[in-house]
C-alpha atoms as a printed R data frame, in Angstrom:
    type eleno elety resid chain resno       x       y       z
1   ATOM     1    CA   MET     A     1  -9.890  -5.097  -2.172
2   ATOM     2    CA   VAL     A     2  -8.003  -8.377  -1.723
3   ATOM     3    CA   ALA     A     3  -8.602 -10.330   1.471
4   ATOM     4    CA   GLY     A     4  -5.501 -10.759   3.607
5   ATOM     5    CA   TRP     A     5  -3.505  -7.778   2.298
6   ATOM     6    CA   PHE     A     6  -4.223  -5.629   5.373
7   ATOM     7    CA   ALA     A     7  -5.902  -5.803   8.771
8   ATOM     8    CA   GLY     A     8  -6.832  -3.673  11.767
9   ATOM     9    CA   GLU     A     9  -8.251  -0.224  12.275
10  ATOM    10    CA   GLY     A    10  -6.898   3.157  13.342
11  ATOM    11    CA   GLU     A    11  -3.436   2.896  14.901
12  ATOM    12    CA   ASP     A    12  -3.606  -0.899  14.540
13  ATOM    13    CA   PHE     A    13  -4.053  -0.764  10.735
14  ATOM    14    CA   ARG     A    14  -1.229  -2.684   9.006
15  ATOM    15    CA   LEU     A    15  -0.353  -4.074   5.617
16  ATOM    16    CA   LEU     A    16   0.286  -7.822   5.858
17  ATOM    17    CA   GLY     A    17   3.325  -9.399   4.271
18  ATOM    18    CA   THR     A    18   5.091 -12.743   4.365
19  ATOM    19    CA   ARG     A    19   8.522 -13.514   5.832
20  ATOM    20    CA   CYS     A    20  10.608 -16.535   4.813
21  ATOM    21    CA   ALA     A    21  11.996 -18.410   7.824
22  ATOM    22    CA   ALA     A    22  15.092 -19.525   5.882
23  ATOM    23    CA   CYS     A    23  16.350 -16.193   4.476
24  ATOM    24    CA   SER     A    24  14.179 -13.576   6.282
25  ATOM    25    CA   SER     A    25  13.050 -12.035   2.964
26  ATOM    26    CA   VAL     A    26   9.760 -10.146   3.248
27  ATOM    27    CA   PHE     A    27   7.176 -10.024   0.468
28  ATOM    28    CA   PHE     A    28   4.162  -7.834  -0.238
29  ATOM    29    CA   PRO     A    29   1.601  -8.725  -1.284
30  ATOM    30    CA   ARG     A    30   1.612 -11.891   0.775
31  ATOM    31    CA   GLU     A    31   3.067 -15.033  -0.714
32  ATOM    32    CA   ASP     A    32   1.623 -18.341   0.466
33  ATOM    33    CA   HIS     A    33   3.471 -20.845  -1.716
34  ATOM    34    CA   HIS     A    34   7.234 -20.327  -1.865
35  ATOM    35    CA   CYS     A    35  10.050 -17.852  -1.248
36  ATOM    36    CA   HIS     A    36  10.844 -15.681  -4.277
37  ATOM    37    CA   ASN     A    37  14.424 -14.976  -3.228
38  ATOM    38    CA   PRO     A    38  16.506 -16.762  -5.910
39  ATOM    39    CA   ALA     A    39  19.354 -17.290  -3.407
40  ATOM    40    CA   CYS     A    40  17.062 -19.064  -0.920
41  ATOM    41    CA   GLY     A    41  16.485 -22.794  -0.798
42  ATOM    42    CA   GLY     A    42  13.011 -22.137   0.608
43  ATOM    43    CA   GLY     A    43  11.600 -22.020   4.067
44  ATOM    44    CA   GLU     A    44   8.357 -21.772   5.950
45  ATOM    45    CA   LEU     A    45   6.439 -18.604   5.103
46  ATOM    46    CA   THR     A    46   4.847 -16.690   7.961
47  ATOM    47    CA   GLN     A    47   2.409 -13.796   7.787
48  ATOM    48    CA   VAL     A    48   3.870 -10.632   9.349
49  ATOM    49    CA   PRO     A    49   2.488  -7.121   9.849
50  ATOM    50    CA   LEU     A    50   4.583  -4.556   7.974
51  ATOM    51    CA   SER     A    51   5.867  -1.289   9.389
52  ATOM    52    CA   ARG     A    52   3.224   1.447   9.638
53  ATOM    53    CA   ARG     A    53   5.693   4.150   8.612
54  ATOM    54    CA   GLY     A    54   8.177   4.524   5.815
55  ATOM    55    CA   ARG     A    55   9.886   7.129   3.635
56  ATOM    56    CA   VAL     A    56   8.773   8.373   0.220
57  ATOM    57    CA   TRP     A    57  11.001   6.622  -2.320
58  ATOM    58    CA   SER     A    58   9.234   8.132  -5.354
59  ATOM    59    CA   TYR     A    59   5.870   9.614  -6.301
60  ATOM    60    CA   THR     A    60   3.858  10.729  -9.313
61  ATOM    61    CA   ASP     A    61   0.533  12.206 -10.364
62  ATOM    62    CA   SER     A    62  -2.081   9.895 -11.865
63  ATOM    63    CA   ARG     A    63  -3.963  12.203 -14.197
64  ATOM    64    CA   TYR     A    64  -5.760   9.671 -16.399
65  ATOM    65    CA   ARG     A    65  -8.820   7.506 -15.877
66  ATOM    66    CA   PRO     A    66  -7.602   3.936 -15.283
67  ATOM    67    CA   PRO     A    67  -8.586   1.341 -17.875
68  ATOM    68    CA   SER     A    68 -10.603  -1.794 -17.158
69  ATOM    69    CA   PRO     A    69 -10.520  -3.911 -14.967
70  ATOM    70    CA   TYR     A    70 -10.258  -0.981 -12.511
71  ATOM    71    CA   VAL     A    71 -13.561   0.449 -11.327
72  ATOM    72    CA   SER     A    72 -14.044   3.746 -13.119
73  ATOM    73    CA   ASP     A    73 -17.564   4.841 -13.977
74  ATOM    74    CA   PRO     A    74 -17.344   6.942 -17.175
75  ATOM    75    CA   GLU     A    75 -20.506   8.785 -16.037
76  ATOM    76    CA   LEU     A    76 -18.649  10.165 -13.009
77  ATOM    77    CA   SER     A    77 -15.958  12.821 -13.081
78  ATOM    78    CA   TRP     A    78 -12.376  11.603 -12.706
79  ATOM    79    CA   GLU     A    79 -10.335  12.873  -9.761
80  ATOM    80    CA   PRO     A    80  -6.549  12.752 -10.261
81  ATOM    81    CA   CYS     A    81  -4.573  11.293  -7.371
82  ATOM    82    CA   ALA     A    82  -0.981  11.006  -6.225
83  ATOM    83    CA   LEU     A    83   0.701   7.597  -6.230
84  ATOM    84    CA   ILE     A    84   3.508   7.018  -3.726
85  ATOM    85    CA   ALA     A    85   6.237   4.363  -3.608
86  ATOM    86    CA   VAL     A    86   7.199   4.003   0.067
87  ATOM    87    CA   GLU     A    87  10.355   2.349   1.351
88  ATOM    88    CA   LEU     A    88   9.823   0.300   4.507
89  ATOM    89    CA   GLN     A    89  13.366   0.287   5.842
90  ATOM    90    CA   ALA     A    90  12.945  -2.542   8.375
91  ATOM    91    CA   GLU     A    91  11.558  -4.862   5.681
92  ATOM    92    CA   ARG     A    92  13.878  -3.593   2.893
93  ATOM    93    CA   LEU     A    93  10.794  -3.331   0.701
94  ATOM    94    CA   VAL     A    94   9.112  -0.645  -1.452
95  ATOM    95    CA   VAL     A    95   5.295  -0.632  -1.431
96  ATOM    96    CA   LEU     A    96   3.217   1.348  -3.922
97  ATOM    97    CA   GLY     A    97  -0.052   2.952  -2.894
98  ATOM    98    CA   GLN     A    98  -2.351   5.881  -3.432
99  ATOM    99    CA   ALA     A    99  -1.942   9.052  -1.375
100 ATOM   100    CA   ALA     A   100  -4.640   9.787   1.179
101 ATOM   101    CA   PRO     A   101  -7.449  12.056  -0.071
102 ATOM   102    CA   GLY     A   102  -6.340  15.677  -0.127
103 ATOM   103    CA   VAL     A   103  -2.618  14.826  -0.446
104 ATOM   104    CA   THR     A   104  -1.151  15.992  -3.762
105 ATOM   105    CA   VAL     A   105   2.319  15.803  -5.300
106 ATOM   106    CA   ALA     A   106   2.849  19.372  -4.051
107 ATOM   107    CA   ASP     A   107   2.657  17.974  -0.489
108 ATOM   108    CA   LEU     A   108   5.272  15.262  -1.104
109 ATOM   109    CA   ALA     A   109   9.052  15.067  -1.173
110 ATOM   110    CA   VAL     A   110  11.429  12.143  -1.590
111 ATOM   111    CA   GLY     A   111  12.592  11.036   1.860
112 ATOM   112    CA   MET     A   112   9.651  12.433   3.834
113 ATOM   113    CA   GLU     A   113   8.004  10.153   6.392
114 ATOM   114    CA   VAL     A   114   4.544   8.770   5.602
115 ATOM   115    CA   GLU     A   115   2.237   6.319   7.352
116 ATOM   116    CA   VAL     A   116  -0.219   3.757   6.088
117 ATOM   117    CA   VAL     A   117  -3.902   4.473   6.772
118 ATOM   118    CA   PRO     A   118  -7.122   2.715   5.757
119 ATOM   119    CA   GLY     A   119  -8.871   4.102   2.695
120 ATOM   120    CA   VAL     A   120 -11.771   3.577   0.343
121 ATOM   121    CA   LEU     A   121 -11.082   2.274  -3.143
122 ATOM   122    CA   HIS     A   122 -14.696   2.426  -4.356
123 ATOM   123    CA   GLU     A   123 -18.167   2.333  -2.899
124 ATOM   124    CA   ASP     A   124 -21.677   1.938  -4.160
125 ATOM   125    CA   ALA     A   125 -25.091   1.512  -2.522
126 ATOM   126    CA   GLU     A   126 -24.323  -2.042  -1.337
127 ATOM   127    CA   THR     A   127 -20.554  -2.287  -0.873
128 ATOM   128    CA   THR     A   128 -17.506  -0.332   0.224
129 ATOM   129    CA   TRP     A   129 -14.200  -1.689  -1.106
130 ATOM   130    CA   THR     A   130 -11.356  -0.796   1.214
131 ATOM   131    CA   THR     A   131  -7.650  -0.348   0.536
132 ATOM   132    CA   TRP     A   132  -4.663   1.453   2.027
133 ATOM   133    CA   HIS     A   133  -3.409   4.983   1.508
134 ATOM   134    CA   TRP     A   134  -0.144   6.709   2.384
135 ATOM   135    CA   ARG     A   135  -0.373   9.944   4.374
136 ATOM   136    CA   PRO     A   136   2.446  12.265   5.477
137 ATOM   137    CA   THR     A   137   2.983  11.856   9.232
138 ATOM   138    CA   GLY     A   138   1.487  14.609  11.340
139 ATOM   139    CA   VAL     A   139  -1.398  15.114   8.877
140 ATOM   140    CA   LYS     A   140  -4.804  14.112  10.209
141 ATOM   141    CA   ALA     A   141  -7.720  13.049   8.035
């Protein structure tokens, strides 16, 4: 996926955001140039790991094949997936992501706790593109 959006493995896997030293606003994806808080005069931006756990803010089913530029081989069957918007309370931020494989909208409820886990976006014979997924806590892969 995009370099610098996440790091680590297993229990150390984290999404990476940016915190403004002047106003403490947190951004995801990372921002390297300037604070986007309109009330802030600007401050030094520092990379910070985001919380591993959050609460489902909203969710939906993605039942259509995504259009280009997303990788979607028309020769392969399309597997619907659940998309989850997760509120990270400590950061006061909502982060969108795909549900972990096997997690459907029937498994989700607004307010339930989920955790970020590494996932595979796409793979072919030469490359595996990694991303993050949200998984209800207590559910093992």
